[in-house]
LUMGU-376120 format. One record per residue (C-alpha): residue in three letters; x, y, z. Coordinates in steps of 0.25 Angstrom, whole numbers. Example, Ala and Ser with C-alpha at 12.3 -4.5 7.8 and 13.67 -1.06 7.14 Angstrom:
<pts>
{pt "ALA", {49, -18, 31}}
{pt "SER", {55, -4, 29}}
</pts>
This chain:
<pts>
{pt "MET", {0, 0, 0}}
{pt "PRO", {6, 13, -4}}
{pt "GLN", {10, 23, 7}}
{pt "PRO", {2, 36, 8}}
{pt "ARG", {9, 48, 2}}
{pt "PRO", {15, 58, 12}}
{pt "ILE", {11, 72, 16}}
{pt "LEU", {22, 82, 16}}
{pt "ILE", {22, 93, 26}}
{pt "ALA", {29, 106, 22}}
{pt "SER", {32, 113, 35}}
{pt "ASP", {40, 126, 37}}
{pt "LEU", {40, 123, 52}}
{pt "SER", {31, 135, 55}}
{pt "ALA", {18, 135, 64}}
{pt "ASN", {10, 135, 51}}
{pt "SER", {16, 122, 46}}
{pt "ASN", {12, 115, 59}}
{pt "LEU", {-2, 116, 53}}
{pt "ALA", {3, 109, 40}}
{pt "VAL", {10, 98, 48}}
{pt "SER", {-3, 95, 57}}
{pt "ARG", {-12, 95, 44}}
{pt "ALA", {-2, 86, 37}}
{pt "MET", {-1, 76, 48}}
{pt "GLN", {-16, 76, 49}}
{pt "LEU", {-18, 73, 35}}
{pt "GLY", {-6, 63, 35}}
{pt "LEU", {-13, 55, 47}}
{pt "ALA", {-27, 55, 39}}
{pt "THR", {-21, 50, 26}}
{pt "GLY", {-10, 41, 31}}
{pt "SER", {0, 50, 24}}
{pt "PRO", {15, 51, 29}}
{pt "LEU", {20, 65, 32}}
{pt "ILE", {33, 72, 27}}
{pt "ALA", {37, 85, 34}}
{pt "LEU", {46, 95, 26}}
{pt "ASN", {52, 108, 30}}
{pt "VAL", {60, 116, 20}}
{pt "ILE", {71, 125, 24}}
{pt "GLN", {74, 137, 14}}
{pt "GLU", {89, 139, 14}}
{pt "GLU", {90, 154, 10}}
{pt "PRO", {89, 159, 25}}
{pt "LEU", {99, 150, 29}}
{pt "TRP", {110, 157, 22}}
{pt "TRP", {108, 170, 30}}
{pt "VAL", {111, 161, 43}}
{pt "VAL", {123, 155, 37}}
{pt "LYS", {129, 168, 32}}
{pt "SER", {128, 174, 46}}
{pt "GLY", {136, 163, 53}}
{pt "ASP", {145, 151, 52}}
{pt "LEU", {134, 141, 51}}
{pt "ASP", {136, 129, 42}}
{pt "PRO", {124, 130, 31}}
{pt "ASP", {124, 115, 30}}
{pt "GLU", {123, 113, 45}}
{pt "LEU", {112, 124, 46}}
{pt "ARG", {104, 117, 35}}
{pt "ALA", {105, 103, 42}}
{pt "ASN", {101, 109, 55}}
{pt "LEU", {89, 116, 49}}
{pt "LEU", {84, 104, 42}}
{pt "ARG", {85, 95, 55}}
{pt "GLU", {78, 106, 63}}
{pt "ALA", {67, 107, 52}}
{pt "ILE", {65, 92, 53}}
{pt "ALA", {64, 92, 68}}
{pt "CYS", {54, 104, 67}}
{pt "LEU", {45, 96, 57}}
{pt "LYS", {45, 84, 66}}
{pt "ASP", {41, 93, 78}}
{pt "GLN", {30, 99, 69}}
{pt "ALA", {24, 85, 66}}
{pt "ARG", {24, 82, 81}}
{pt "GLN", {17, 94, 84}}
{pt "ALA", {7, 92, 73}}
{pt "ALA", {4, 78, 78}}
{pt "LYS", {2, 84, 92}}
{pt "THR", {-8, 94, 86}}
{pt "LEU", {-16, 83, 79}}
{pt "ASP", {-15, 74, 91}}
{pt "VAL", {-9, 63, 83}}
{pt "ALA", {3, 54, 84}}
{pt "PRO", {15, 60, 77}}
{pt "PRO", {16, 54, 63}}
{pt "GLU", {29, 51, 57}}
{pt "ILE", {33, 63, 48}}
{pt "ASP", {45, 63, 38}}
{pt "ALA", {52, 76, 41}}
{pt "HIS", {61, 83, 31}}
{pt "ALA", {68, 96, 30}}
{pt "ARG", {74, 102, 17}}
{pt "LEU", {81, 114, 12}}
{pt "GLY", {75, 122, 0}}
{pt "SER", {63, 128, -6}}
{pt "PRO", {51, 124, 2}}
{pt "ALA", {41, 123, -10}}
{pt "ALA", {51, 115, -18}}
{pt "VAL", {56, 106, -7}}
{pt "VAL", {41, 103, -2}}
{pt "ALA", {37, 100, -17}}
{pt "GLU", {49, 91, -19}}
{pt "MET", {47, 83, -6}}
{pt "ALA", {32, 81, -9}}
{pt "ASP", {35, 76, -22}}
{pt "SER", {47, 67, -18}}
{pt "HIS", {38, 61, -7}}
{pt "ASP", {26, 60, -15}}
{pt "CYS", {18, 68, -5}}
{pt "ARG", {3, 69, -6}}
{pt "LEU", {2, 82, 1}}
{pt "ILE", {10, 94, 6}}
{pt "VAL", {6, 101, 18}}
{pt "LEU", {11, 115, 23}}
{pt "GLY", {7, 126, 32}}
{pt "ALA", {2, 140, 28}}
{pt "HIS", {6, 153, 35}}
{pt "GLY", {-4, 164, 40}}
{pt "ARG", {-10, 175, 32}}
{pt "HIS", {1, 186, 33}}
{pt "MET", {12, 191, 24}}
{pt "VAL", {21, 179, 25}}
{pt "ARG", {9, 170, 20}}
{pt "ASP", {11, 175, 6}}
{pt "TRP", {26, 171, 6}}
{pt "ILE", {24, 158, 13}}
{pt "ILE", {12, 153, 5}}
{pt "GLY", {18, 159, -8}}
{pt "THR", {32, 152, -6}}
{pt "THR", {28, 139, 0}}
{pt "ALA", {14, 134, -1}}
{pt "GLU", {11, 139, -15}}
{pt "LYS", {25, 135, -20}}
{pt "ILE", {23, 121, -14}}
{pt "VAL", {9, 120, -21}}
{pt "ARG", {16, 125, -34}}
{pt "GLU", {27, 115, -34}}
{pt "SER", {21, 103, -28}}
{pt "ASP", {12, 93, -35}}
{pt "VAL", {7, 88, -21}}
{pt "PRO", {-5, 94, -14}}
{pt "VAL", {-2, 105, -4}}
{pt "LEU", {-9, 108, 9}}
{pt "VAL", {-7, 121, 16}}
{pt "GLY", {-11, 120, 30}}
{pt "ARG", {-18, 132, 37}}
{pt "VAL", {-29, 126, 46}}
{pt "GLU", {-26, 119, 60}}
{pt "PRO", {-27, 104, 57}}
{pt "SER", {-36, 101, 69}}
{pt "HIS", {-44, 92, 60}}
{pt "THR", {-45, 86, 46}}
{pt "TYR", {-51, 95, 35}}
{pt "HIS", {-65, 97, 37}}
{pt "ARG", {-69, 107, 26}}
{pt "VAL", {-62, 107, 13}}
{pt "LEU", {-63, 117, 2}}
{pt "VAL", {-59, 113, -12}}
{pt "ALA", {-57, 124, -23}}
{pt "VAL", {-62, 118, -37}}
{pt "ASP", {-60, 124, -50}}
{pt "PHE", {-63, 111, -58}}
{pt "SER", {-49, 109, -62}}
{pt "ASP", {-40, 96, -60}}
{pt "PRO", {-33, 102, -48}}
{pt "SER", {-46, 105, -41}}
{pt "ALA", {-51, 91, -44}}
{pt "ALA", {-38, 86, -37}}
{pt "ALA", {-41, 96, -26}}
{pt "LEU", {-54, 90, -24}}
{pt "ARG", {-49, 76, -23}}
{pt "ALA", {-37, 80, -14}}
{pt "ALA", {-47, 87, -4}}
{pt "ALA", {-56, 75, -3}}
{pt "GLN", {-44, 66, 0}}
{pt "TRP", {-37, 75, 10}}
{pt "ALA", {-50, 79, 17}}
{pt "PRO", {-60, 67, 15}}
{pt "ASN", {-69, 71, 26}}
{pt "ALA", {-70, 86, 24}}
{pt "GLN", {-82, 94, 19}}
{pt "PHE", {-79, 100, 6}}
{pt "THR", {-81, 114, -1}}
{pt "LEU", {-79, 114, -16}}
{pt "VAL", {-77, 128, -21}}
{pt "HIS", {-77, 133, -36}}
{pt "ALA", {-74, 147, -37}}
{pt "TYR", {-76, 155, -51}}
{pt "GLU", {-74, 169, -55}}
{pt "THR", {-84, 176, -64}}
{pt "TRP", {-82, 185, -76}}
{pt "PHE", {-95, 188, -81}}
{pt "GLU", {-102, 197, -70}}
{pt "SER", {-97, 210, -76}}
{pt "TYR", {-103, 207, -89}}
{pt "ILE", {-118, 203, -86}}
{pt "ASP", {-129, 208, -78}}
{pt "ALA", {-131, 203, -63}}
{pt "ALA", {-142, 194, -66}}
{pt "THR", {-135, 187, -77}}
{pt "TYR", {-123, 186, -69}}
{pt "GLU", {-130, 179, -58}}
{pt "ARG", {-137, 169, -67}}
{pt "ILE", {-123, 165, -74}}
{pt "ARG", {-116, 165, -60}}
{pt "GLN", {-127, 155, -55}}
{pt "GLU", {-126, 146, -67}}
{pt "GLN", {-111, 146, -66}}
{pt "GLU", {-111, 143, -52}}
{pt "ASP", {-121, 132, -53}}
{pt "ALA", {-113, 125, -64}}
{pt "LEU", {-100, 127, -56}}
{pt "HIS", {-106, 121, -43}}
{pt "GLU", {-111, 109, -51}}
{pt "ARG", {-97, 107, -57}}
{pt "LEU", {-90, 109, -44}}
{pt "ARG", {-99, 98, -37}}
{pt "GLU", {-96, 88, -49}}
{pt "PHE", {-81, 91, -49}}
{pt "SER", {-80, 90, -34}}
{pt "GLN", {-87, 77, -34}}
{pt "ALA", {-79, 71, -45}}
{pt "ASN", {-66, 74, -37}}
{pt "GLY", {-69, 67, -24}}
{pt "ILE", {-79, 76, -17}}
{pt "THR", {-91, 68, -11}}
{pt "ARG", {-103, 71, -3}}
{pt "ASP", {-95, 66, 9}}
{pt "HIS", {-87, 79, 8}}
{pt "ASP", {-100, 87, 10}}
{pt "PRO", {-96, 96, -2}}
{pt "ASP", {-100, 111, -3}}
{pt "TYR", {-99, 116, -18}}
{pt "GLN", {-96, 131, -19}}
{pt "VAL", {-95, 139, -32}}
{pt "ILE", {-90, 153, -29}}
{pt "ALA", {-88, 165, -38}}
{pt "GLY", {-75, 172, -36}}
{pt "HIS", {-60, 171, -36}}
{pt "PRO", {-57, 156, -34}}
{pt "GLY", {-46, 158, -23}}
{pt "THR", {-53, 168, -15}}
{pt "ALA", {-66, 160, -16}}
{pt "VAL", {-60, 147, -12}}
{pt "VAL", {-53, 153, 0}}
{pt "LYS", {-66, 160, 5}}
{pt "ALA", {-74, 147, 3}}
{pt "ALA", {-65, 139, 11}}
{pt "LEU", {-66, 150, 22}}
{pt "ASP", {-81, 150, 21}}
{pt "ALA", {-81, 134, 22}}
{pt "HIS", {-71, 134, 34}}
{pt "ALA", {-63, 125, 25}}
{pt "ASP", {-50, 119, 32}}
{pt "LEU", {-44, 115, 18}}
{pt "THR", {-45, 121, 5}}
{pt "VAL", {-41, 113, -7}}
{pt "CYS", {-37, 118, -21}}
{pt "GLY", {-30, 112, -34}}
{pt "THR", {-18, 118, -40}}
{pt "LEU", {-13, 119, -54}}
{pt "GLY", {-7, 106, -60}}
{pt "ALA", {8, 102, -60}}
{pt "THR", {12, 111, -72}}
{pt "GLY", {23, 121, -73}}
{pt "LEU", {12, 132, -71}}
{pt "ARG", {9, 127, -57}}
{pt "ARG", {24, 129, -53}}
{pt "LEU", {23, 143, -56}}
{pt "LEU", {8, 147, -52}}
{pt "LEU", {-1, 142, -41}}
{pt "GLY", {-15, 144, -45}}
{pt "SER", {-21, 157, -40}}
{pt "VAL", {-33, 150, -33}}
{pt "ALA", {-24, 140, -26}}
{pt "GLN", {-14, 151, -22}}
{pt "HIS", {-25, 160, -16}}
{pt "ILE", {-31, 148, -8}}
{pt "LEU", {-17, 144, -3}}
{pt "ARG", {-14, 159, 2}}
{pt "GLU", {-28, 163, 7}}
{pt "SER", {-35, 150, 12}}
{pt "ARG", {-37, 149, 27}}
{pt "SER", {-39, 134, 26}}
{pt "ASP", {-28, 123, 23}}
{pt "VAL", {-26, 123, 8}}
{pt "LEU", {-23, 110, -1}}
{pt "THR", {-18, 112, -15}}
{pt "ILE", {-19, 101, -24}}
{pt "PRO", {-10, 101, -37}}
{pt "LEU", {-14, 93, -49}}
{pt "ARG", {-3, 83, -52}}
{pt "GLY", {2, 84, -66}}
</pts>
């Protein structure tokens, strides 16, 4: 019988990454997936330390890597205590290099089924952290990425999935049903109108209602074809407005603890550009965010 594929925890050892460690441990225990923990140290700041004294750079690197592994193991022990479970075995690693590139490489080399990392708060540092870490990992990796924001005091209860009828959103629906099989689901399709400025109000309202009725039926059929059943108690929503903004607001209104969206396929373009909707959800969502790439 094949062994379950592992979950990779990308931890920067901050308080925010504690949420990621706890959530990954919770998911690992629920699915029988082994856990790998990784901390990546960027070397650039080290050289200022080396230049200011007589430290041996190789010794400094070795010490930092050993300390990082010890901190990862301590995070795991604290997460197990928070979840009130026996500490599972975790394969801890520390590497030097670019965080996004190293995380993506390890996820690929270990055939990981999920990457879990923490998110930072809503302040100036957020744009720098999210823009250079989570978004880059989503761009560079062909593995689903879960960004943790919600305290994992329970498994996911309410899940919102953004649906645009593309192959990536079909993959997102299937993944959401897999990772949160017992949750209540909200399925959201957001669309932007273009014709309201050119027609009278009554005609606009008639066309809008006809369009939303057709989209609602399509959303129901598409979701059911991709793993959503009556057991998920689905709520189908068609919303006029910018998709990213509409999804974030709908997740807030639904009290969702997880928002799921697809990302562009494994093409050269995805390496350069993260879709604006996924990017907006990653940056602005108050819930955990799971991005699902469509493998090439």
